C-alpha positions as CSV (number, residue, x, y, z in Angstrom):
1,X,88.2,181.0,31.6
2,X,90.3,178.0,30.9
3,X,93.2,179.4,32.4
4,X,91.3,180.2,35.5
5,X,90.4,176.6,36.2
6,X,93.7,175.4,35.4
7,X,94.9,177.8,38.0
8,X,92.4,176.8,40.5
9,X,93.2,173.2,40.0
10,X,97.0,174.0,40.7
11,X,96.2,175.9,43.8
12,X,94.0,173.1,45.0
13,X,96.8,170.6,44.7
14,X,99.1,172.8,46.2
15,X,96.7,173.2,49.1
16,X,96.3,169.6,49.6
17,X,99.8,168.7,49.4
18,X,100.5,171.5,52.0
19,X,97.8,169.8,54.3
20,X,99.2,166.4,54.0
21,X,103.1,167.7,54.8
22,X,101.6,169.5,57.8
23,X,99.5,166.4,58.9
24,X,102.7,164.0,58.7
25,X,104.7,166.8,60.6
26,X,102.5,166.9,63.4
27,X,102.2,163.1,63.4
28,X,106.2,162.6,63.4
29,X,106.4,165.3,66.2
30,X,104.0,163.4,68.4
31,X,104.9,160.3,67.6
32,X,108.6,160.1,66.8
33,X,108.8,156.2,66.3
34,X,107.0,156.6,63.4
35,X,110.1,158.1,61.6
36,X,111.1,154.2,61.1
37,X,107.8,153.5,58.9
38,X,107.6,156.8,57.3
39,X,107.5,157.1,53.4
40,X,109.4,160.3,53.6
41,X,113.2,159.9,53.0
42,X,115.5,159.5,55.8
43,X,118.9,159.8,56.3
44,X,120.9,156.7,56.6
45,X,121.3,155.3,60.0
46,X,125.2,155.0,60.7
47,X,125.5,151.5,62.2
48,X,126.5,151.4,65.7
49,X,130.6,151.3,66.4
50,X,131.7,148.1,67.5
51,X,135.4,148.5,66.8
52,X,137.8,147.8,69.6
53,X,139.1,151.1,70.1
54,X,137.2,154.1,71.7
55,X,135.3,155.6,68.8
56,X,137.4,158.6,67.0
57,X,134.2,160.8,67.1
58,X,133.6,163.4,64.4
59,X,134.1,166.3,66.9
60,X,133.2,170.1,66.4
61,X,133.6,173.2,68.2
62,X,131.6,173.0,71.4
63,X,130.1,176.6,70.9
64,X,128.0,175.1,67.9
65,X,126.4,172.4,70.3
66,X,122.7,173.1,71.1
67,X,120.2,171.3,73.2
68,X,116.5,171.8,73.7
69,X,117.4,172.0,77.5
70,X,118.4,175.2,79.0
71,X,120.2,174.0,81.6
72,X,120.0,174.8,85.4
73,X,121.1,178.2,87.4
74,X,122.3,175.7,90.1
75,X,125.4,174.9,87.9
76,X,128.2,177.0,86.7
77,X,128.7,177.6,83.0
78,X,132.2,177.2,83.8
79,X,133.6,175.1,86.7
80,X,135.8,176.5,89.4
81,X,139.4,175.0,89.2
82,X,142.8,175.1,91.3
83,X,145.6,173.1,91.3
84,X,146.3,170.8,94.3
85,X,149.0,168.6,92.9
86,X,150.9,168.1,89.7
87,X,153.8,165.8,88.6
88,X,155.7,166.2,85.1
89,X,157.7,163.2,83.4
90,X,161.3,163.9,83.0
91,X,164.3,161.9,82.0
92,X,164.9,160.6,85.4
93,X,161.4,159.6,86.1
94,X,160.3,158.4,82.5
95,X,156.8,158.8,80.7
96,X,154.0,159.8,82.9
97,X,150.5,159.4,81.3
98,X,147.4,159.1,83.4
99,X,143.8,157.9,82.7
100,X,141.2,157.0,85.3
101,X,141.1,158.1,88.7
102,X,138.6,158.0,92.0
103,X,138.7,159.6,95.6
104,X,137.6,159.1,99.0
105,X,138.0,162.5,99.9
106,X,141.2,161.5,102.1
107,X,142.8,160.1,98.7
108,X,142.9,160.5,95.2
109,X,143.9,157.1,93.4
110,X,144.7,157.1,89.5
111,X,146.5,154.7,87.1
112,X,148.1,154.9,83.8
113,X,148.8,152.3,81.2
114,X,152.0,153.7,80.2
115,X,153.8,152.7,82.2
116,X,151.7,150.4,83.8
117,X,150.9,151.9,87.3
118,X,148.8,152.7,90.0
119,X,148.9,155.9,92.3
120,X,147.7,157.1,95.5
121,X,148.1,160.6,96.7
122,X,147.1,161.7,100.3
123,X,145.1,165.1,99.8
124,X,146.1,166.9,102.5
125,X,149.6,166.0,103.3
126,X,150.7,165.3,99.6
127,X,151.9,161.9,100.5
128,X,152.3,159.5,97.6
129,X,152.6,155.8,97.0
130,X,152.7,154.0,93.9
131,X,152.9,150.2,92.4
132,X,154.2,149.6,88.9
133,X,153.4,146.3,87.2
134,X,155.1,144.4,84.4
135,X,153.0,143.9,81.1
136,X,152.4,140.2,82.2
137,X,150.9,141.2,85.6
138,X,148.9,144.1,84.1
139,X,145.2,143.2,84.3
140,X,143.8,146.9,83.8
141,X,144.2,147.6,80.1
142,X,143.7,151.1,79.3
143,X,142.5,151.8,83.0
144,X,140.2,154.3,81.3
145,X,138.0,155.1,84.6
146,X,137.8,154.1,88.3
147,X,135.4,154.4,91.1
148,X,135.5,153.7,94.9
149,X,133.1,151.9,96.8
150,X,133.0,152.7,100.5
151,X,130.8,149.6,101.5
152,X,133.2,147.0,100.2
153,X,136.5,149.4,100.4
154,X,137.5,148.5,97.1
155,X,138.3,150.4,93.8
156,X,136.9,148.9,90.3
157,X,138.3,149.8,87.3
158,X,137.2,149.9,83.5
159,X,139.9,147.8,82.4
160,X,139.6,147.2,78.6
161,X,142.4,146.9,76.1
162,X,141.9,149.2,73.2
163,X,143.3,146.5,70.8
164,X,141.0,143.6,72.1
165,X,137.3,144.4,71.8
166,X,136.4,141.0,74.1
167,X,138.2,142.7,77.2
168,X,135.4,145.7,77.2
169,X,133.3,143.9,80.0
170,X,136.2,143.6,82.2
171,X,136.0,145.3,85.6
172,X,139.4,145.0,87.4
173,X,138.8,145.3,91.4
174,X,142.0,147.2,93.2
175,X,142.8,147.0,96.9
176,X,143.0,151.0,97.7
177,X,145.7,150.0,100.5
178,X,148.3,147.7,99.0
179,X,147.1,149.0,95.4
180,X,147.4,145.2,94.2
181,X,144.8,143.8,91.5
182,X,142.8,141.1,93.3
183,X,140.2,139.8,90.7
184,X,138.4,140.8,87.3
185,X,134.8,141.0,87.2
186,X,133.1,140.2,83.9
187,X,130.1,142.5,82.9
188,X,126.9,141.0,81.4
189,X,123.4,142.2,80.3
190,X,120.4,140.2,81.2
191,X,120.9,138.3,78.1
192,X,124.0,137.0,79.2
193,X,126.0,138.8,76.6
194,X,129.1,140.6,77.3
195,X,128.4,144.5,78.3
196,X,131.0,146.5,76.6
197,X,132.0,149.6,78.7
198,X,134.4,152.4,79.0
199,X,133.6,153.8,82.3
200,X,132.6,153.3,85.9
201,X,130.9,155.5,88.7
202,X,129.4,154.0,91.8
203,X,126.3,155.8,93.3
204,X,126.5,155.7,97.2
205,X,122.9,156.8,97.4
206,X,121.3,154.4,95.0
207,X,123.7,151.5,95.6
208,X,124.5,151.2,92.3
209,X,127.1,151.4,89.2
210,X,126.5,153.4,86.2
211,X,128.8,152.3,83.2
212,X,128.9,154.2,79.6
213,X,128.4,151.5,77.1
214,X,131.0,151.4,74.0
215,X,128.1,149.8,71.7
216,X,125.8,152.9,72.2
217,X,128.0,155.6,70.7
218,X,128.0,157.3,74.0
219,X,124.5,157.4,74.5
220,X,123.7,154.4,76.7
221,X,124.5,154.0,80.5
222,X,124.2,150.4,81.8
223,X,123.1,150.1,85.4
224,X,124.4,147.4,87.6
225,X,123.8,146.7,91.3
226,X,126.1,146.1,94.2
227,X,126.6,142.5,93.0
228,X,127.3,143.6,89.5
229,X,124.2,142.2,88.2
230,X,122.4,144.2,85.5
231,X,119.5,146.5,86.4
232,X,118.7,148.7,83.3
233,X,120.3,151.0,80.8
234,X,119.6,154.6,80.6
235,X,119.6,156.2,77.1
236,X,120.5,159.8,76.6
237,X,119.1,161.8,73.2
238,X,122.1,163.7,72.8
239,X,125.1,162.5,71.1
240,X,128.5,164.1,72.2
241,X,130.9,165.1,69.4
242,X,133.9,164.9,71.6
243,X,136.2,162.3,72.7
244,X,134.6,160.4,75.6
245,X,136.4,160.2,78.9
246,X,135.5,158.9,82.4
247,X,132.2,159.6,84.2
248,X,131.2,160.2,88.0
249,X,128.0,160.7,90.0
250,X,126.9,162.5,93.1
251,X,123.5,160.6,93.3
252,X,121.7,163.2,91.4
253,X,123.4,163.5,88.0
254,X,125.9,161.7,85.9
255,X,128.8,163.9,85.1
256,X,130.6,163.0,81.7
257,X,134.3,164.4,81.0
258,X,135.0,165.2,77.4
259,X,137.8,166.5,75.3
260,X,136.9,168.7,72.1
261,X,139.3,168.9,68.8
262,X,139.6,172.5,69.6
263,X,141.8,171.6,73.0
264,X,138.9,172.7,75.4
265,X,137.8,170.4,78.1
266,X,134.0,170.0,79.2
267,X,131.6,168.4,81.5
268,X,128.4,167.1,80.0
269,X,125.6,166.4,82.9
270,X,122.7,164.5,82.7
271,X,119.8,163.2,85.0
272,X,119.0,159.7,85.6
273,X,116.3,159.6,82.9
274,X,118.8,160.6,80.2
275,X,118.0,164.1,79.9
276,X,120.7,166.6,79.3
277,X,120.9,169.4,82.0
278,X,124.2,171.2,80.9
279,X,127.5,171.6,79.3
280,X,130.2,172.9,81.6
281,X,133.6,174.3,80.9
282,X,136.7,173.5,82.7
283,X,138.8,176.4,82.1
284,X,142.4,174.9,81.7
285,X,144.9,175.8,79.2
286,X,143.9,174.7,75.8
287,X,145.7,171.8,73.8
288,X,148.1,171.0,76.3
289,X,145.8,169.4,78.9
290,X,143.3,166.6,78.7
291,X,140.5,166.0,81.1
292,X,140.4,162.4,82.0
293,X,137.8,162.6,84.7
294,X,135.8,164.3,87.4
295,X,135.7,162.7,91.2
296,X,133.2,163.3,93.9
297,X,134.1,162.4,97.6
298,X,130.5,162.5,98.8
299,X,131.3,165.2,101.2
300,X,130.8,168.2,98.9
301,X,134.4,168.1,97.4
302,X,134.8,167.7,93.8
303,X,138.4,167.0,91.7
304,X,139.4,166.5,88.4
305,X,142.2,164.5,86.9
306,X,143.8,166.3,84.0
307,X,146.7,164.7,81.8
308,X,149.6,166.8,80.5
309,X,150.7,166.9,76.9
310,X,153.0,170.0,77.3
311,X,156.0,167.6,76.6
312,X,156.2,164.1,75.2
313,X,157.1,162.9,78.6
314,X,153.6,163.8,79.7
315,X,152.5,164.4,83.2
316,X,149.4,165.1,85.3
317,X,147.6,167.2,87.6
318,X,144.9,167.0,90.1
319,X,142.5,169.9,90.5
320,X,139.9,171.0,93.1
321,X,137.0,171.8,91.0
322,X,133.3,173.1,91.5
323,X,130.1,173.2,89.9
324,X,127.8,174.8,92.3
325,X,126.7,178.4,91.7
326,X,125.9,179.1,95.4
327,X,129.2,178.1,96.7
328,X,132.0,180.6,97.5
329,X,135.0,178.5,96.4
330,X,137.6,180.9,97.7
331,X,136.2,180.4,101.2
332,X,136.8,176.7,100.4
333,X,140.3,177.0,99.6
334,X,140.8,179.1,102.7
335,X,139.7,176.3,104.8
336,X,141.5,173.5,103.1
337,X,144.7,175.8,103.6
338,X,144.1,175.8,107.2
339,X,143.6,172.2,107.4
340,X,147.2,171.9,105.7
341,X,148.6,174.2,107.9
342,X,147.3,172.2,111.1
343,X,148.1,169.0,109.9
344,X,151.6,169.2,108.3
345,X,152.7,172.4,110.2
346,X,152.9,174.6,107.2
347,X,153.7,178.4,107.9
348,X,151.4,181.0,106.5
């Protein structure tokens, strides 16, 4: 009799504990912010990385990354890609490294910190023009990302110096015709403090700039108006375990370029509410290529700037790429080939 009573008491206690745990779980699922006040053990929150350098993130194979969002059928799982221009470093030319880039549909502009240089390519003719700068002249730092604004006819560069965190809010204005550096803009949040960023993309539809912030561990995008006045910050709930590269937008999504530890290259796509849409593979040879940024010309054409690490002298290539599942990209290539034939007299 005594044993039965003891057993009933134990079962009752277990039932009550199970009920309490169930209630707490339901509350935390319904009100996630209550985790901050919960008596249940929480893993230690890692402090935000305010290091002067882009965080060397702990990376893992993209195949193990998961998301509660299934993605959209509008976007391919693996982007279309085709090289339209490439240049390798050699003993005559020297080292060629490339970082940020942007396009208006006629030209592609890109820059490198080693050497200090800004380059321009005419997409159809292949005509190139570049300007080199001395260390004393150079204002663009790592030149991690670039964007073109057609309303001002200027290029804007995310111009931080990896060894000087105080430069993280610097945006350098470039003349697209002369490739000269014209001025430095210092980004600030509404509190007047510097807004540290490592990328920039101009949205022609909504007339604003998106800038991924360096103090949000890759989860925040500060938004600025045409005059670089702070508007708001978009926060994502997804932490990307990749090297974070440049960003682009098409007025609907933010496209973040990513490099994985295994040598694969990816685009993470978000909407303007910070919701993750899809992870898209760029099918380039592994280990010798590094995706720097996607570029959109606002006429339906996408490009990518890819650095080569095949040799110590470096090099880079521009790719025509595609994300949309309903487009025949072979037909697109045929169209561009025809334009080239007409424009520069190429024979079939």
